[in-house]
N, C-alpha and C positions, 0 to 999 in steps of 0.2 A: 788130347781129345780131338777127334776129327770133326770139323765144322764145315767142311767143304761140301758143295753140291756135286752133281754128276759131272759137271764141267771143271770142277776143281776151284770154282770161285767161292768167295766168302762174302756174304752181305752183312754190313755193319749198320746199325741204327745210331744216328747222331742226334742228340737232344741239344737244341741251340737257343740262345737268347741274344738279342741285339737291341741297341738304341738306333732307331731308324733315321735319326736326324741327318746323319752324314752319308746316308746311302740313297741311291736312286732306285730303291725297291730291292726285291729279292733277285729277280732274274738278271742274268749276265747281259750287259749291253756294252758295245764297243765304246771305249773312251770314257766310260762312267764307272764310278765306284758302286758296286752292288754287293749284297751279302753273298750271293752265289759266287760271284767273281772272286771275292776275297778268299773264301774258303776253298774253292777249286784251285786257285793259285797256290795256296798253302799245301793242298794235297799233292799237287804236281811237284812241289819242292821236296816234300817228304819222300815221295816215291820216284824221284827223278831217274834213278838207276834201274827201275824195274818196269819198263814198258810204257804204254800210253797212260797219261794221267787219268786217275779215277774221276768220274763225274757224279754229281749229286742229283737225286730225285727228291723233291720236297713235298710235304703234305699240303701246303698252301702258299702260293706266291703272293707275298704282301706287296702293296704299292709303296711308292716313294714316301718316306717320312713315317711309315707305320712301324711300330715296335713289336717285339716278340719276347715273351718269357718262356713259352712252351712250344716253340717250333720244332718240327721233327723232319729229318731227311734220312735217306739211306744212300749207301755207296757200296758198289760191288768191287771187291779186290780180286785180282787174278791170283793164281796159285803162287807165283813168284812174289807178288806183293804181300800176300798173307804170310808166306814163309819168312820173308825178310822182317815183317813186323813181329811175328810170333817168336822169333829168335831172341828178341830183346826182353829184358826184365820188365815186368808189369807192362805188357805191350799196349793195352788199351789206354791205361792212364798216361803212358808215355806219349801215345798218339795225341791225346787231348792236349797235353802240355805243348807239344810241338806245333799243333795246328793253331792254338791260341797265340803262341809267341810269334808265329809268322803272319797270320791273317790280320791281327789287330793288337799290336803291342800296347796300345792305349786302352784296350778292353771294351770297345764299342760293339764287338761281336765276340761271343764266348760259346765254345762248345762245352756244355755242362756235363755231358756224359757220352761215352762211346760204349756200345755193347754189341755182341754178336746177335744178329736179328733172328727171331724164331723162324722156323720153316714157314714159307708162305707169306711172310711179312712184306708189304709194299707201302712205303710211306705215303704215296699219293693215292693209291686205290683201296687200301685196307681200312681207312678210318670210317667210323660210324658217325662222327661229328667233329666240328671245329668250334671253339669257343673264343669269343673276343670280349674285351671290356673297353669302355670309353669314359674318359674323365672330363668333367666340366666344372670349373669354379665360377658360379654365377655371382650376382650382386650380394647374395647372402653368405658366400663362402670367402674365407681368407685367401689372399694372394700369397702363396708360398713360392718364393723365387727358386727354391731348390727343386721344385717339381714342375717348373714352367715348361720343361722340355717334353713332358708327356701329359700335361693338363691344359685344356683350352680355357682361357679367361674370357668369360662372356659378360658383357657390360650390363645386361638386363637381369631382373629377377625372374626366375623360372618356376613353374608350378610342377613339381615332380609327380603329383597325383594325376594331373591331366596328362602328363607325358606317359605315365604308366597305362592309363586308359587307352591312349593312342597306340602304344606298343602292343597291347592285347589284341587290337583289331587286325594285326598283321600275322599272328601266329597261325601255324598250320601249313599244309601243302598248297602252294599257290604258284601262279605265274607272277614273278616279281619284276617284270619288264619295266615298270615305273621307276624302280629303284636300281636298275642295273645299267651300266654303260654298255651299249650294244657291241657285240662281237659277231662277225659273220659266221653263221653255222652253229652258234652256241645257244643252248637252251637257257632260259631264265626261270625255269621251274625248279623250285627248291622247297624243302620242308624246314620252316623256321620253328624250332623246338622250344626256344626260350627267348624272351625279350622283356627285361624288366629294368626299372629305374629305382635306385635307392640313394638317399642322402647319407653319406658316411658320417661318423662321429666328428670328423674335422670340417664338415660342412660341404664337402665336394660331392657333386652328383656323379654317380657311376652307373652306367648302363652295362648290362651283361646280356650277351646274345649267344645263342647256340643254334647251329643248323647242320644238316648233313653236309652241306658245302655252301659257300657264298660265291656269287658271281661278282664280276668286276665293279667295284665301288658300292656294292650293295649295303654293306654295314654303315658306311658314312652317310649314304643317302637316307637310310632309315633313321639314323640318329638325327640328321638334319631335319627330317620331317617331324619327328617328335619334339625337337626344339621349337619348331614353329607352333606346335600345339601348346607347349609350355609357355610361350610368349603370348598366347591368346590370339594369334593371327587367324586360326580356324580351330574347330572342335575336333575331338578324337574321331568322330564318325567320318570326317572328311578323309582321313587316312585310308579307311576302307574303300571309299569312293575312288580315291586316286589309285589304289592297288587294283581294283576291278577294271579301271580304265586302261591299264597296261600301256601307258604312254608317258614318256618323259615330260616333265612339267617344270615351270619356273616358279611354282607356288612356294617352294622351299629351296634352301641352299644345301649342297653337300657339305657336311661338316669337315673341318680341317683334319688332315692326316695325323697330326702330332698327338691328338688325344686318344688314338686307337692302339690297342695292344692285343696281339694274338697270345692268349694265355694258356691254351691247352688243346691237344688233339686226342680224341678218344678212339681207342682200338678195341676190337672184340677179343675174346679169349684166344690164346695161341692156336688152339685147334680149329678155330673158325676164321683165321686170317686169310687163308688161301681162297676159301669160298667167298668171303666178302670181297676180296680183290677181283675175283672172276666176275661177280655180279656187277661191280662198279664199272669194270672195263667194258662189259657188254652194254651197259646203259650209256656210257659215255660215247662208245663208238657209234651208237645209234643216234644219240641226241646231240653230241658235241664233237663232230669229226675234227681231230687235230687240236682240240682245246684242252687246256689244263685247268686245274683247280685254282681259282683266284680268290683271294680274300682282301677285304678292305674297301 
């Protein structure tokens, strides 16, 4: 089957999970261990005999300490790289095994699946939404040491109903400058499609958030703001006031990174991928010159 484009390149989609504790975030940084760095080093090793090392494009660059179970990236292989891979038995499964063995033998980053991307697919520009979860064990929840790496232990009792009321005040299309770490030239306008709090059967409080995209530190800031509501430091209506003010504030703390996990990235039907990517590129070039999608 011919899966090459007009240039002879083949785009692969990689589905990825990782424990963020040992990584300085997604994006490659000199002298630091990052998820992108580990995976691109593995790709360079796999394709060392076939030209320039392939580079990854990711759906959402997570911050240091943030985890993922549903991260998505794409990689473009040259004709020679694809031919070398395709010549092997079970080429995509074999690629997954090799990448995982090289990038993280201890398993703190795992490529869960590799597939030939549909025409028009772009991991960064094609998504309709990104989804995150955040876990907190408050005074009413048990302290499970097995989950301490991705659950924040909070010493006070929290009111999840009040936190839910606060979260509802943030839904919709807004300027979220109050909750975003500023980046020069980057917009802070986002559509927050879902934000709810539930107490799980084990007693742990879990937030679930979904938006078209998240700007830098937005999720953890909004979680921290609703924690302040849950502690009774201010009411739910204060979150709307803070959002409308569009200014960073010391009234709440940004929640720790370790409670946050990127759980899923949503894409349109295959026939709509190219159009969605084109629309997103146009909007980003106008609103965010040079900026990528950042979550956490």
